[in-house]
VOBA-1610 file (N, C-alpha, C; in pm, whole numbers, padded with zeros to 5 digits, always signed):
BEGIN
Met-00049-01154-02589Met+00038-01030-02562Met+00079-00977-02682Leu+00071-00840-02684Leu+00121-00752-02797Leu+00260-00714-02791Leu+00350-00733-02896Leu+00479-00697-02883Leu+00519-00627-03016Ala+00553-00491-02967Ala+00626-00398-03079Ala+00768-00400-03072Asp+00836-00461-03151Asp+00976-00476-03155Asp+01045-00401-03269His+01118-00303-03238His+01186-00226-03342His+01308-00162-03297Pro+01407-00145-03382Pro+01548-00097-03327Pro+01520+00060-03281Glu+01429+00128-03324Glu+01413+00270-03265Glu+01341+00259-03130Leu+01297+00151-03091Leu+01240+00128-02956Leu+01340+00069-02842Ala+01460+00062-02889Ala+01574+00001-02799Ala+01587+00089-02691Leu+01593+00231-02701Leu+01599+00314-02591Leu+01478+00405-02593Tyr+01429+00429-02454Tyr+01301+00507-02447Tyr+01320+00648-02504Arg+01219+00686-02588Arg+01193+00822-02630Arg+01039+00859-02625Thr+01005+00949-02591Thr+00860+00975-02566Thr+00771+00956-02702Leu+00816+01031-02803Leu+00736+01028-02924Leu+00718+00899-02988Pro+00833+00818-03023Pro+00805+00680-03075Pro+00735+00590-02985Tyr+00747+00597-02847Tyr+00666+00504-02766Tyr+00517+00556-02769Thr+00501+00687-02774Thr+00352+00726-02773Thr+00274+00687-02904Arg+00365+00691-03028Arg+00308+00661-03155Arg+00247+00524-03138Val+00335+00422-03081Val+00307+00296-03087Val+00177+00264-03003Ala+00179+00339-02873Ala+00060+00331-02784Ala-00062+00375-02841Leu-00066+00484-02916Leu-00184+00535-02978Leu-00226+00449-03084Asp-00144+00388-03163Asp-00190+00296-03258Asp-00256+00169-03212Leu-00189+00123-03092Leu-00269-00001-03033Leu-00396+00024-02975Val-00420+00141-02919Val-00534+00189-02854Val-00646+00199-02967Lys-00609+00271-03064Lys-00694+00296-03192Lys-00733+00151-03247Ala-00648+00066-03251Ala-00674-00087-03311Ala-00756-00157-03234His-00740-00166-03095His-00788-00245-02994His-00890-00183-02905Gln-00906-00056-02910Gln-01016+00008-02830Gln-01041-00040-02682Pro-00918-00043-02614Pro-00942-00099-02469Pro-01036-00014-02380Tyr-01087-00086-02293Tyr-01177-00005-02197Tyr-01099+00050-02072Ile-00982-00017-02055Ile-00894+00035-01937Ile-00761+00019-01993Phe-00668+00122-01958Phe-00531+00132-02002Phe-00452+00165-01878Leu-00374+00069-01838Leu-00299+00088-01713Leu-00142+00089-01743Ile-00083+00201-01699Ile+00080+00203-01713Ile+00134+00224-01588Gly+00268+00152-01556Gly+00323+00156-01438Gly+00369+00298-01416Ala+00367+00332-01274Ala+00417+00472-01254Ala+00564+00469-01225Thr+00633+00421-01316Thr+00783+00432-01318Thr+00827+00575-01385Pro+00943+00592-01381Pro+00991+00720-01455Pro+00948+00726-01607Val+00953+00622-01664Val+00893+00606-01805Val+00744+00627-01806Gly+00687+00543-01726Gly+00530+00552-01730Gly+00489+00698-01701Arg+00563+00762-01608Arg+00508+00904-01571Arg+00530+01000-01691Asp+00624+00963-01773Asp+00640+01054-01887Asp+00547+01026-02005Leu+00513+00883-02033Leu+00447+00834-02133Leu+00279+00856-02116Ala+00252+00810-02001Ala+00109+00822-01983Ala+00036+00950-02018Pro+00073+01072-01952Pro+00007+01188-01989Pro+00018+01228-02127Arg+00125+01189-02206Arg+00117+01222-02349Arg+00018+01147-02413Val+00011+01023-02389Val-00102+00913-02455Val-00233+00984-02427Ala-00265+01010-02284Ala-00394+01065-02244Ala-00418+01190-02307Ser-00330+01293-02323Ser-00370+01397-02396Ser-00400+01383-02536Ala-00333+01298-02604Ala-00356+01264-02754Ala-00488+01213-02768Leu-00543+01117-02669Leu-00658+01057-02680Leu-00767+01126-02606Asn-00736+01254-02552Asn-00832+01354-02494Asn-00913+01270-02382Val-00849+01192-02302Val-00906+01114-02194Val-00848+01160-02057Gly-00922+01122-01943Gly-00857+01147-01821Gly-00742+01062-01787Leu-00675+01102-01681Leu-00563+01011-01623Leu-00545+01031-01480Thr-00548+00926-01411Thr-00523+00951-01260Thr-00386+00891-01232Ala-00288+00968-01183Ala-00156+00926-01170Ala-00115+00862-01028Asp-00043+00783-01017Asp+00012+00723-00887Asp-00081+00658-00809Cys-00169+00577-00867Cys-00284+00499-00790Cys-00214+00412-00687Thr-00282+00397-00573Thr-00235+00304-00493Thr-00326+00191-00465Asp-00460+00202-00542Asp-00541+00088-00521Asp-00631+00109-00656Leu-00676-00007-00706Leu-00777-00003-00801Leu-00891-00106-00783Gln-01014-00070-00815Gln-01121-00151-00810Gln-01206-00137-00918Ile-01312-00216-00938Ile-01424-00214-01042Ile-01542-00210-00976Gly-01624-00118-01018Gly-01754-00103-00967Gly-01847-00034-01040Asp-01979-00006-01004Asp-02091+00066-01081Asp-02077+00217-01019Tyr-02124+00314-01097Tyr-02107+00461-01059Tyr-02237+00524-01110Glu-02300+00581-01011Glu-02434+00661-01040Glu-02402+00809-01064Leu-02430+00866-01169Leu-02406+01002-01193Leu-02553+01067-01170Arg-02561+01123-01058Arg-02707+01167-01001Arg-02761+01260-01087Lys-02679+01356-01134Lys-02734+01479-01215Lys-02807+01420-01333Glu-02758+01308-01383Glu-02824+01255-01505Glu-02896+01148-01484Lys-02900+01098-01357Lys-02976+00966-01310Lys-02944+00860-01394Gln-02832+00849-01420Gln-02750+00735-01500Gln-02666+00649-01428Ile-02670+00525-01434Ile-02555+00415-01380Ile-02454+00385-01470Tyr-02341+00404-01463Tyr-02236+00350-01536Tyr-02185+00222-01482Lys-02178+00126-01546Lys-02154-00022-01520Lys-01998-00040-01536Asp-01947-00113-01423Asp-01803-00163-01426Asp-01698-00056-01468Leu-01698+00063-01398Leu-01605+00156-01400Leu-01485+00116-01323Leu-01374+00179-01358Leu-01240+00162-01293Leu-01240+00271-01178Tyr-01243+00218-01039Tyr-01223+00316-00935Tyr-01072+00344-00917Gln-01034+00458-00934Gln-00887+00487-00933Gln-00854+00576-00807Ile-00787+00491-00723Ile-00772+00542-00581Ile-00633+00587-00554Arg-00615+00707-00495Arg-00480+00761-00489Arg-00466+00867-00359Pro-00366+00906-00323Pro-00366+01003-00206Pro-00369+01139-00277Ala-00426+01235-00202Ala-00450+01367-00246Ala-00394+01464-00137Phe-00372+01596-00167Phe-00342+01707-00079Phe-00234+01654+00025Gly-00123+01627-00040Gly-00003+01568+00055Gly-00029+01449+00108Gly-00120+01368+00078Gly-00138+01231+00143Gly-00230+01257+00260Asn-00302+01369+00282Asn-00409+01373+00389Asn-00532+01318+00375Ile-00570+01312+00230Ile-00697+01232+00212Ile-00674+01127+00101Ile-00778+01039+00081Ile-00773+00944-00020Ile-00876+00986-00117Ala-00837+01001-00229Ala-00940+01038-00351Ala-00964+00910-00429Thr-01110+00895-00459Thr-01129+00806-00550Thr-01198+00864-00695Ile-01136+00837-00800Ile-01164+00913-00929Ile-01213+00807-01016Val-01323+00841-01086Val-01379+00772-01202Val-01392+00853-01322Asn-01388+00791-01438Asn-01399+00851-01567Asn-01518+00784-01644Pro-01638+00827-01629Pro-01759+00758-01681Pro-01779+00780-01823Lys-01729+00891-01892Lys-01774+00917-02020Lys-01671+00910-02127Thr-01550+00870-02086Thr-01441+00849-02187Thr-01372+00722-02172Thr-01321+00664-02282Thr-01246+00543-02271Thr-01116+00573-02376Pro-01010+00493-02346Pro-00996+00402-02221Pro-00984+00487-02086Gln-01014+00416-01977Gln-00998+00479-01851Gln-00845+00457-01824Met-00771+00560-01795Met-00623+00551-01789Met-00580+00598-01631Ala-00477+00509-01592Ala-00423+00537-01481Ala-00281+00492-01473Thr-00189+00545-01406Thr-00059+00489-01367Thr-00077+00437-01219Val-00014+00323-01201Val-00005+00245-01082Val+00129+00222-01022Arg+00142+00256-00897Arg+00276+00259-00828Arg+00313+00099-00820Glu+00444+00091-00826Glu+00513-00049-00814Glu+00471-00101-00672Gly+00448-00226-00665Gly+00413-00287-00536Gly+00265-00315-00510Val+00184-00220-00589Val+00037-00219-00557Val-00016-00369-00609Met+00020-00401-00722Met-00035-00534-00772Met+00058-00640-00733Gln+00006-00747-00666Gln+00071-00856-00607Gln+00080-00961-00723Ala+00211-01007-00744Ala+00222-01099-00843Ala+00184-01242-00798Asn+00094-01319-00861Asn+00052-01443-00843Asn+00158-01538-00870Gln+00133-01670-00823Gln+00234-01770-00854Gln+00203-01824-00989Pro+00307-01842-01088Pro+00282-01876-01235Pro+00211-02015-01236Asp+00128-02014-01355Asp+00051-02137-01369Asp+00113-02195-01500Ala+00175-02312-01461Ala+00244-02385-01583Ala+00156-02440-01690Gln+00042-02435-01658Gln-00074-02505-01744Gln-00104-02410-01862Arg-00089-02280-01828Arg-00148-02182-01932Arg-00037-02138-02022Arg-00081-02122-02148Arg+00017-02067-02244Arg-00038-01942-02315Gly+00070-01849-02340Gly+00034-01740-02389Gly+00069-01727-02549Glu+00005-01616-02599Glu+00054-01617-02756Glu+00098-01471-02774Ile+00206-01455-02849Ile+00274-01333-02888Ile+00225-01283-03017Asp+00153-01178-03024Asp+00102-01105-03136Asp+00197-00973-03180Arg+00283-01010-03272Arg+00376-00902-03298Arg+00310-00792-03393Val+00352-00666-03353Val+00306-00543-03406Val+00404-00470-03483Thr+00377-00426-03592Thr+00488-00348-03682Thr+00452-00191-03655Pro+00549-00122-03584Pro+00515+00016-03560Pro+00528+00091-03690Asn+00432+00198-03692Asn+00416+00280-03813Asn+00465+00427-03779Phe+00578+00453-03777Phe+00626+00578-03725Phe+00609+00699-03838Glu+00627+00822-03779Glu+00625+00930-03888Glu+00758+01008-03841Pro+00799+01083-03961Pro+00926+01139-03939Pro+00947+01226-03816Gly+00849+01287-03772Gly+00845+01402-03652Gly+00863+01305-03536Asp+00844+01181-03519Asp+00851+01103-03401Asp+01009+01087-03349Phe+01107+01125-03442Phe+01242+01110-03422Phe+01309+01240-03416Ala+01247+01343-03359Ala+01299+01480-03335Ala+01408+01474-03237Leu+01396+01393-03144Leu+01505+01383-03055Leu+01579+01253-03070Lys+01729+01258-03033Lys+01797+01149-03037Lys+01863+01131-02906Val+01894+00988-02881Val+01969+00963-02746Val+02116+00972-02785Leu+02187+01064-02733Leu+02343+01076-02744Leu+02415+00999-02652Ser+02374+00989-02533Ser+02450+00891-02448Ser+02354+00835-02340Arg+02388+00723-02264Arg+02312+00670-02167Arg+02397+00624-02050Glu+02341+00665-01944Glu+02422+00618-01807Glu+02334+00537-01721Met+02378+00438-01661Met+02290+00348-01579Met+02342+00326-01465Arg+02254+00332-01347Arg+02322+00290-01213Arg+02212+00200-01150Gln+02263+00112-01061Gln+02176+00022-00992Gln+02118+00099-00857Pro+01981+00081-00845Pro+01915+00142-00715Pro+01991+00085-00584Lys+02015+00174-00501Lys+02071+00138-00383Lys+01981+00079-00271Val+01837+00108-00281Val+01735+00057-00202Val+01656-00034-00270Arg+01626-00141-00219Arg+01530-00239-00297Arg+01414-00286-00194Leu+01342-00193-00171Leu+01232-00225-00061Leu+01137-00328-00118Lys+01110-00316-00233Lys+00997-00382-00301Lys+01044-00552-00297Asp+01163-00578-00312Asp+01212-00709-00324Asp+01246-00773-00198Ala+01242-00682-00088Ala+01300-00729+00053Ala+01207-00833+00108Ser+01233-00928+00182Ser+01152-01028+00259Ser+01145-00979+00390Val+01235-00889+00431Val+01231-00829+00580Val+01259-00685+00562Val+01172-00595+00620Val+01177-00461+00622Val+01173-00406+00779Val+01269-00331+00814Val+01254-00280+00948Val+01244-00115+00924Ala+01139-00071+00976Ala+01108+00089+00940Ala+01094+00158+01074Gly+01145+00289+01064Gly+01127+00382+01169Gly+01047+00494+01137Gly+00990+00562+01241Gly+00897+00674+01217Gly+00932+00803+01302Gly+00821+00862+01327Gly+00821+00981+01397Gly+00871+00951+01557Gly+00852+00843+01606Gly+00896+00809+01762Gly+01048+00792+01770Val+01124+00802+01654Val+01260+00806+01653Val+01321+00931+01694Asn+01380+00945+01805Asn+01405+01080+01855Asn+01548+01132+01794Asn+01631+01053+01768Asn+01769+01107+01705Asn+01833+00998+01607Glu+01949+01035+01546Glu+02012+00949+01474Glu+02057+00828+01534Ala+02094+00831+01655Ala+02145+00716+01721Ala+02049+00604+01737Glu+01921+00658+01762Glu+01819+00561+01778Glu+01777+00498+01636Phe+01789+00584+01522Phe+01763+00538+01386Phe+01871+00424+01349His+01993+00451+01413His+02105+00342+01387His+02069+00215+01430Leu+01963+00220+01542Leu+01933+00076+01580Leu+01841+00008+01492Ile+01755+00090+01415Ile+01675+00031+01321Ile+01757-00020+01193Glu+01866+00050+01166Glu+01958+00000+01047Glu+02039-00130+01112Glu+02084-00124+01230Glu+02137-00243+01290Glu+02052-00366+01281Leu+01934-00336+01313Leu+01832-00465+01328Leu+01805-00502+01196Ala+01787-00419+01096Ala+01766-00458+00958Ala+01898-00544+00901His+02009-00500+00946His+02140-00562+00895His+02143-00716+00949Val+02101-00723+01081Val+02101-00851+01152Val+02009-00945+01094Leu+01881-00894+01050Leu+01797-00970+00974Leu+01797-00997+00828Gly+01923-00930+00781Gly+01927-00937+00623Gly+01830-00863+00548Gly+01766-00768+00603Gly+01665-00691+00546Gly+01692-00554+00488Glu+01588-00490+00463Glu+01616-00344+00422Glu+01553-00248+00519Val+01600-00106+00506Val+01552-00028+00605Val+01446+00058+00536Gly+01333+00074+00602Gly+01231+00164+00569Gly+01196+00265+00665Ala+01111+00369+00626Ala+01073+00473+00710Ala+00923+00528+00677Ser+00863+00592+00776Ser+00757+00674+00738Ser+00797+00805+00696Arg+00697+00891+00657Arg+00735+01028+00619Arg+00802+01117+00711Ala+00751+01079+00844Ala+00818+01170+00955Ala+00955+01141+00977Ala+01001+01014+00961Ala+01150+01007+00969Ala+01231+01056+00856Val+01163+01052+00738Val+01238+01118+00620Val+01233+01266+00635Asp+01127+01335+00676Asp+01126+01466+00691Asp+01236+01514+00790Ala+01254+01423+00906Ala+01334+01456+01014Ala+01502+01450+00970Gly+01508+01387+00843Gly+01640+01374+00804Gly+01720+01258+00832Phe+01647+01150+00887Phe+01734+01033+00949Phe+01755+00944+00819Val+01677+00957+00704Val+01691+00867+00593Val+01654+00945+00482Thr+01677+00898+00356Thr+01636+00951+00231Thr+01511+00904+00185Ser+01449+00971+00098Ser+01317+00947+00066Ser+01300+00813-00008Glu+01423+00771-00057Glu+01400+00623-00127Glu+01354+00522-00022His+01359+00549+00099His+01337+00444+00204His+01190+00468+00242Gln+01107+00569+00200Gln+00982+00599+00246Gln+00880+00485+00189Ile+00804+00460+00298Ile+00685+00357+00273Ile+00561+00426+00303Gly+00450+00402+00205Gly+00315+00466+00236Gly+00269+00506+00110Gln+00164+00598+00119Gln+00102+00659+00006Gln+00185+00746-00066Thr+00279+00806-00008Thr+00371+00909-00072Thr+00514+00837-00093Gly+00524+00702-00082Gly+00644+00620-00097Gly+00617+00506-00172Ala+00686+00400-00110Ala+00679+00257-00183Ala+00561+00176-00111Thr+00514+00091-00176Thr+00425-00017-00126Thr+00497-00138-00120Val+00504-00200-00008Val+00573-00337+00029Val+00503-00444+00081Arg+00543-00560+00053Arg+00467-00678+00108Arg+00567-00792+00162Pro+00651-00750+00242Pro+00738-00842+00303Pro+00715-00955+00381Arg+00781-01074+00415Arg+00753-01175+00485Arg+00728-01111+00642Leu+00824-01021+00664Leu+00819-00950+00824Leu+00848-00815+00802Tyr+00759-00749+00862Tyr+00763-00593+00866Tyr+00763-00546+01006Ile+00876-00472+01053Ile+00894-00422+01180Ile+00869-00278+01179Ala+00779-00236+01251Ala+00756-00090+01263Ala+00801-00025+01406Ala+00891+00053+01403Ala+00936+00090+01523Ala+00906+00246+01537Gly+00843+00293+01628Gly+00818+00419+01658Gly+00723+00479+01542Ile+00643+00401+01493Ile+00554+00446+01377Ile+00410+00456+01433Ser+00348+00562+01420Ser+00216+00561+01486Ser+00127+00493+01402Gly+00135+00490+01274Gly+00032+00397+01190Gly-00073+00489+01127Ala-00042+00619+01084Ala-00158+00689+01029Ala-00182+00607+00886Ile-00289+00618+00839Ile-00346+00552+00717Ile-00255+00577+00598Gln-00195+00682+00597Gln-00106+00698+00482Gln+00012+00621+00474His+00058+00573+00596His+00165+00473+00611His+00120+00328+00602Arg+00000+00303+00669Arg-00045+00164+00664Arg-00070+00114+00519Thr-00132+00213+00437Thr-00167+00172+00297Thr-00043+00108+00223Gly+00085+00145+00257Gly+00199+00098+00189Gly+00258-00033+00248Met+00204-00092+00368Met+00257-00194+00430Met+00173-00301+00504Asp+00028-00266+00487Asp-00059-00343+00568Asp-00082-00485+00515Glu-00032-00518+00411Glu-00052-00650+00339Glu+00086-00732+00359Ser+00160-00690+00452Ser+00275-00758+00495Ser+00244-00893+00559Asn+00325-00993+00530Asn+00284-01146+00584Asn+00262-01134+00743Lys+00375-01081+00811Lys+00370-01055+00960Lys+00422-00918+00993Ile+00357-00860+01077Ile+00385-00719+01106Ile+00410-00724+01261Ile+00540-00664+01309Ile+00566-00639+01444Ile+00566-00489+01477Ala+00491-00448+01573Ala+00500-00300+01598Ala+00540-00281+01715Ile+00621-00158+01736Ile+00678-00133+01860Ile+00648+00021+01887Asn+00564+00045+01992Asn+00524+00175+02012Asn+00492+00208+02156Thr+00530+00343+02212Thr+00490+00363+02357Thr+00345+00371+02382Asp+00274+00405+02270Asp+00134+00433+02293Asp+00054+00297+02251Pro-00015+00260+02364Pro-00095+00126+02346Pro-00206+00129+02249Glu-00256+00269+02225Glu-00363+00295+02138Glu-00320+00336+02010Ala-00189+00330+01969Ala-00132+00357+01834Ala-00210+00281+01727Pro-00237+00359+01617Pro-00321+00298+01502Pro-00236+00177+01446Ile-00101+00179+01440Ile-00031+00075+01387Ile-00068-00068+01459Phe-00114-00067+01587Phe-00142-00190+01642Phe-00274-00251+01584Gln-00343-00168+01515Gln-00479-00237+01436Gln-00427-00325+01340Val-00311-00324+01282Val-00282-00412+01168Val-00164-00514+01201Ala-00109-00490+01317Ala+00018-00563+01370Ala-00044-00696+01418His+00037-00787+01378His+00016-00937+01440His+00088-00947+01589Tyr+00190-00885+01610Tyr+00266-00893+01720Tyr+00279-00746+01789Lys+00227-00713+01888Lys+00243-00580+01949Lys+00333-00562+02073Ile+00435-00482+02066Ile+00519-00445+02182Ile+00517-00309+02217Val+00445-00285+02332Val+00436-00153+02397Val+00547-00110+02481Gly+00627-00033+02427Gly+00767-00006+02489Gly+00838+00105+02408Asp+00947+00148+02472Asp+01046+00239+02397Asp+01122+00173+02311Leu+01132+00210+02180Leu+01220+00145+02092Leu+01372+00135+02123Ala+01409+00252+02193Ala+01545+00260+02236Ala+01574+00151+02336Glu+01483+00099+02408Glu+01497-00006+02498Glu+01468-00154+02433Val+01373-00162+02346Val+01320-00279+02297Val+01443-00317+02174Leu+01468-00241+02074Leu+01555-00280+01973Leu+01696-00336+02030Pro+01771-00290+02111Pro+01885-00334+02148Pro+01873-00489+02207Met+01752-00504+02280Met+01713-00642+02319Met+01701-00758+02207Leu+01618-00691+02105Leu+01604-00787+01990Leu+01729-00819+01908Ile+01806-00699+01906Ile+01947-00724+01831Ile+02037-00822+01895Gln+02031-00810+02043Gln+02122-00902+02118Gln+02074-01043+02105Ala+01946-01062+02121Ala+01881-01182+02121Ala+01909-01261+01970Leu+01893-01188+01867Leu+01929-01244+01736Leu+02069-01276+01717Arg+02158-01197+01765Arg+02313-01206+01758Arg+02344-01340+01825Glu+02289-01363+01956Glu+02321-01467+02037Glu+02274-01590+01960Lys+02153-01587+01892Lys+02090-01708+01835Lys+02173-01748+01715Ala+02235-01637+01650Ala+02322-01672+01522Ala+02447-01727+01553Arg+02488-01730+01690Arg+02616-01791+01718Arg+02623-01944+01716
//
């Protein structure tokens, strides 16, 4: 692991962080360079990519390694990074490759990479790096800093109850919130529920929202378009509630309930409350 530890890096500023990243790339010549699609990553990555004159794919929802044939040149490029992300408002899935430049750069959304169980037998080594700044790197100074805790923690939730376009009104969405409260989980939503104004975009799950892998995912009134399934289809157990027996969400659900959420959810809530007594 490479560690650049310096007082000027205590608070994020674009130019000092970019200087460190560029020096590391030039010293180690990586084939692939991934950055988290966090607010910091979304600011840092394009600056680094521009300085290196390489491509950058933002907000990837999947990554794969494979060969790519450039037919015009009749040449096969081995072990390229397939950078997969939604495009055109989430209506299509684009697969992007950069065959002629390195490093291949991408930012990756939180929750896309699943953390493995730690292996106590493995030991890492820390290689400390001394940053070499230039005077122009400190053109900006941080005068004050304000921090706030996130109100929604979808990625850490073990239970998520999500509502979608099948929710007809705010009263029905309150049932989803109540079920999530009974189960000690978080409230999620498809884009349709967010667009309807039932909940804020912080709760959105899917290609244009968060990627989650809870122990239990309950999808109520969600049709299950590919844009949504991409963000939740690796959940450990999925319960889907929908009036349409042919709804795509049933393709990934472990338990399927064909019915009106306005009737099913109150029964689930009552049964759970009685069991808790």
